C-alpha positions, 0 to 999 in steps of 0.5 A: 631853100635857106635856114628856117627860123621860128621865133615866138611864144608858148603862152599858158593860161594856168599854172597847171598848163605851165607845170606840163610845159615844165614836165614834158620840156626837157625830153621835147628839147633834147629830141629836137636838138638831136634831130638832123637839120636842127641848128638851135632849139631854145624854149626859155621862161620869160619873166611871166611864169605862164610865157616862154620864149621860143627860138628854133633854127633848122638848116632848111624847110625840109628839116623844119617840116621833119621836125613838125611831123616828129613832134606831131605824136609826141608826149610834148604834142599831147601835154601842150595841145591846148597851149597857145602859140604865137610864132613867126616863121621866116626862111632866111635867103 
């Protein structure tokens, strides 16, 4: 198995959603970067205040799936549940 690379956008439709992202994001980044198998994890604002650029790398599919499972019950998941994601996930060979 190869490294998993996720790229894409988190797309808010309201400023309230963008505020929710800003409030929950620091803990989400810290917890994710501390996960075993996380190579890099960045969520950065774009030129549009409602859109965030997302880039994640995990050592393998198992690490990525463990990340997804961990995140499911977090404050981040609850705060951003209604926000659209436009992601592409690839596995490097």
